[in-house]
N, C-alpha and C positions, 0 to 999 in steps of 0.2 A: 498423371504424374509418373515420371520414369524413375527407375532405380538409380540412375546416375544423379538425378536432382537430389533424391533423398540422401544418397551417400555424401554429396557435397555439403548439404545442410548439416549432416551429422558431424562431418569433419570441422566445419566452421564452428559448430556449437561446442565441440570438444576443445578447440583452440581458445575460444572465448572463455570457457570454464577454467582452463589452465592459466590463462592470463589473470582472470579475476582472483583466483585463489592465491596466486603468487603476489599480486598487488596487495591483497588483503593481509598477507603475512608481512610484507615489507612496510606497509603503512603504519601498523601499530608498533613496530620496532623503531620507527622514526619519531614517534610522539615524544614530546618533552615530559620529563617526570620520571620518578623511580617507582616502578610497581611494587617492589618490596617495601619501600617506605610507606606506601599507601596501605599495605597489609598491616604493618606494625611499626611505629616509629622507634620502638625499643630495639627491634631487630637490627636496625641500621647501625646502631652503635656497638653491637656485639657481633664480631666477625664469625664466630662459630654458628651463632643462631642465623645469621644472614646466609651463610653457606648451606645450612640445613634447609632453609626456606627456598633457596634457589634450586637445590636438588629436588625438593618436593615438587616444584612446579616446572622442572625441566629447564630452567634458565641458566644452569651451570654448563650446559653442553654447547659446543660450537654451533654457529648459525646454520651451517648445512645440515647438521644432525637434527636441530630444532625444526628445520623446514621439512625434512623427511617425515619426522614424527607428526608434524602438523598436517601434511598431506594425508597420512594414514588416518588421523583423527577426523579430518574432514570427510573422508570417504566412508568411514565406519560410524560417523556421527558420535564418536566418543570425544567429546570436546574438553575433557578434563574438569578440574574443579574451579569454580568461580572464586576470585579473590575476595569479592564483596559478600557473597551469600555463604561462602564455605561449604557449598554443596555441589553436586554434579551439575554442570552447566545445562545439559539437556533436561534434567529433572526440573530445573527452574523455568527453562524456556518453554517447554511444552505446555505448562499451565498458563504462561503469559501469552503464548500464541493463541491458545483457546479463547482467552479473554478478549484478545484483539480481534479474533474472528467473529465473536459475538457482536462487537461494536461495528465491525466492517460489514457484516451480513445485514445489519439493520440500516446502515447508512449509505453504503456504495450503491446497492440496487435502487434506493430511493433517489439518489442524486442522478443515476443514469436515466430513470424514468422521467424525472422532472426535466432533465436536460433534453433528452430526445423529443419528448412530446412538446416541450416549449419551443424547441428549434423547428419542429415541423409546423407548428402554428405560426410562428414568426416568419419563417421562409415562405409559407403559402400566402401570407398577407404582406409580402415585401413592399415596403414603402408606405404602408398604411399606418393608422394610429395604433392598431394592435401590435404591429411589428416594432414600432418606435417605443411603445410602452414596455414591451417585453425586453427588448434589447437594452433600453436605458436602465431598467431595474436590474437586469443581469449584470451589466457592466459595473453598476454601483456596488452590488453585493460582492462581485468577483474582485473588485479593487480593494475591498476591506481585508486586512490581514486576518487570517483564521483565528489567531489567539485573541484579537480584539473583538471579533464577532462572538467568540465563545464567552468572553468576559461580559459583554452586553447581555447575553442570554442568562449568564449566572446572576447578574445584578437584578435583572427585571423579573425573570420567572423563578429564580431560586431564592433570592434574598427579599426582594420587595413583595412579590405575590405569594411566594411559598408554595407554588403549585407542584414542584417536584424537587427531590433532593439533588444536591449538586456536588456531592463528593462520594467517591468509592463506587463499588459495583453492587454491594448489598449493604443493608443497614448494619452498622458496627455493633458487634456483640450478639447478634442474633444468629443462631445456629439451626441449620435445616438438616434433618436426617436424610432427606431425599429430594429429588426434583419434583416438587408438588406445586399445587396452585399458588400457595403462599409464597414459595420461592420465586416462581415466575412473575408474580405480581410485583414483588419487591424488586426483581431484576428490571422489569419493564419501566418501573418508576425511576430507577437510577439511570436507565439507558436512554430515556426520552431526550433530555437536554444535550448530551454529547452527540447522540446520533443525528438530531436535527442540525446542530452546529456543523458537524462534519459534512452532511449532505449539502447544506447551503454553501459551504466553503468550496465544494467540488463541482457543483452542477453547471457552473458558468462555462467551463471549457467544453463540455458535451453540447450545450445548447448553441454556442457560437459556431462550432464546427458543423453541427447538423443544420443550422440555419444557412451557413454559407454554402454547404453542398446542395441544399434544396434550391437556393437562388440560382446557382450555376447550372443545375440540371433543367430548370424551367426553360432555359434558352436552347436546349439541345433539339436536334432535328426529330428524334424519335418521339418527343413530346408533341410536336406539331402533327406528326403522323397519327399519333393516338387520338388527338382531337379531331383530326380530319375523318377518322373512322366513326365519329359520332359518340365517343365515350364522354361521360360527364366529367366535370372537373374533379369530383371526389374519386372517380374511378382512375382518372389519369394520375392523380396524386398518390393514391393508395397502391396501385398495381405497377406503376412505371417509375414515378419520381422517388418515393420513399425507399424502395428496395435498393436503388442505385445510390441514393444518398447515404444509406447506412454503411457503405464500404469504408469511407474514411473514419467514421465513428467506431467501427468495429475494432480498429487498431487500438484506440484509446480505451475501449471497454476491456479488451483482453489484457492490456498492460495494467489498467487500474485493478483488475482482479489479481494480477501478479503481486502488486504492491499492497494488497489488502491486509497482509499480516503485519505491515509496519505500523498500521494505524496512522493517525495524525499526532505527531509528537506533541505539539502545543496543546491540543485538545485533551490528550490523555494526561498531560501534566496538570493542566488547569482543573480538570474534573477528578484528579487523582484516580484515574481509571487504571487498574493494575494490569496493563497490557505490555506488549513488547516495545512499543515506542517509548514509554516511560522507563522501562528497564534500560534501553539503550542510552537515554539521556543520563541516567544515573551512572551507568558504566563508564561513560566518558569522563564524568567528573571524578570517578574513583580509580581511573586507569585499570579498569577490569579487562585486561587483554583477552582472556579466554571467552568471557561473555561477549565482548565486542566482535571478536573474530567469528564466533559461532553465529551471532545475529546477522552480521554482514554476509556471511556465507549463505545462510538460509535465504536471505532476500535476493542475493545474486542468483542463486540456484533457481528461485521462483521466476526471476525475470528471464533467465536464459531459457528455461523450459517454455515460458509463455511466448518468447520470440520464435522458438522452434515450432511450437503448435500454430502460431499465427502464419508463419511461412507456408506450412502445409495446408492450413484452412483457406488461405487466400487462393490457392490453386483451384479450389472447388467453388468458393462463393463468388469469384470474379471470373467470368468466362473470357474476359479480355486478356487474361494472364495465360500465356502459352509456355508450357514447360516441356523441354525436350528430354 
């Protein structure tokens, strides 16, 4: 990888970053509704109180000044005060991000493992009953909306069988002095249903892409050459087919890790999981501009960084890529 290529990717990344933050600023200024009215209906009818509220949140300044202040706040992670929580935005968000990362760390790797392994098995048995069964089940589950799948899990395992709690992250009213075994046990019980629902809602895309890559590579010339050398089917699959088939799937894996902090909006809402996805849904309903801007900014920043890392990573994992 040359310095010229790296500088081009950095310039492109900077351009995308500036475009995203500008769009993020404009988008929420175009939303219908009055944010001051969402803060307090009494303020709207009192001109002095309204002016004081607009000054407090910087809404009294011209748009160019608001934009410059917004850029400074995005760079320094000083997102201001939330309309809804009446607290510093970053103070609220960092706890919600941590909760979403717990859900994502339990569900995303599980969905990747199920999808990749299932895709390898289905692709290696292309056209056979195993392939048809795995593919049919995957398409059936993937076609079901994630919120409906979560509701089925709630009804069966939470309400009917009572195997696991189905709301919140910890048992309401229980206080833990530290992260001990009792805390982890309670957390895992509450985590089981949303994590499995999240994993089942996502694994289909990994499986179908992995299966398609496996099927395509089976017809390549180097596979015939490997067989002609006397390698067994397992050796051909594990040494030659799977590593090459992983390249398209790598793109999805990296991007899914970038989106891990958003959680699954519908799943977090249904299971009342106190994560970032649920906060964003609530913020849309309450016109909480600072919270929405900060949330979108963090998500966009993660995606931009992931794309940059993926561009650099691809030059090493794919020898067919030649960078001058």
